[in-house]
C-alpha positions in Angstrom: -59.3 -6.8 -85.9 -60.2 -3.3 -87.2 -58.3 -0.4 -86.0 -61.5 1.4 -85.2 -62.4 -1.3 -82.6 -59.2 -0.4 -80.6 -59.6 1.6 -77.5 -57.4 3.8 -75.5 -57.0 3.4 -71.8 -59.3 6.2 -71.3 -62.0 4.8 -73.7 -61.7 1.3 -72.0 -62.1 2.9 -68.6 -65.1 5.0 -69.7 -66.7 1.9 -71.2 -66.2 -0.2 -68.0 -66.9 2.7 -65.5 -63.5 2.3 -63.9 -60.5 4.5 -63.5 -57.7 4.8 -66.1 -55.3 3.7 -63.2 -57.4 0.4 -62.8 -57.1 -0.3 -66.5 -53.3 0.2 -66.4 -53.0 -2.0 -63.4 -55.0 -4.8 -65.1 -52.9 -4.5 -68.2 -49.7 -4.5 -66.2 -51.0 -7.7 -64.5 -51.9 -9.3 -68.0 -55.4 -9.6 -66.9 -57.0 -8.0 -69.9 -56.0 -8.6 -73.5 -54.4 -5.8 -75.6 -52.5 -5.2 -78.6 -49.2 -3.6 -78.5 -48.7 -0.9 -81.3 -45.2 0.6 -80.9 -44.9 1.7 -77.4 -48.8 2.0 -77.0 -51.2 -0.7 -75.6 -54.5 -0.5 -77.2 -57.4 -2.7 -76.1 -59.7 -4.5 -78.5 -63.3 -3.5 -77.6 -64.9 -7.0 -78.3 -62.3 -8.8 -76.4 -62.4 -6.4 -73.4 -66.2 -6.9 -73.2 -65.9 -10.5 -73.5 -63.3 -10.6 -70.6 -65.6 -8.4 -68.6 -68.4 -10.8 -69.1 -66.3 -13.8 -68.1 -65.5 -12.0 -64.8 -69.1 -11.7 -63.7 -70.2 -13.7 -60.7 -73.9 -14.6 -60.3 -74.7 -15.2 -56.6 -77.0 -18.0 -55.7 -80.3 -17.1 -54.1 -80.8 -18.6 -50.7 -83.5 -20.9 -51.9 -81.1 -22.3 -54.7 -78.7 -23.5 -51.9 -81.4 -25.5 -49.9 -81.3 -28.9 -51.4 
């Protein structure tokens, strides 16, 4: 993991379009992966994007449910 690939809370929030408070809550709950560097939690960009993709839900179209 390269250091340039690590994001701050603000950078992660901007990337996902959520608040910094939401990122902090997800980190506190252990929902998103992070790296602890001293007292600072930094977020690996690739791991965050993979986690985000894994959270996606694709609703079924009505015609897909009719079988």
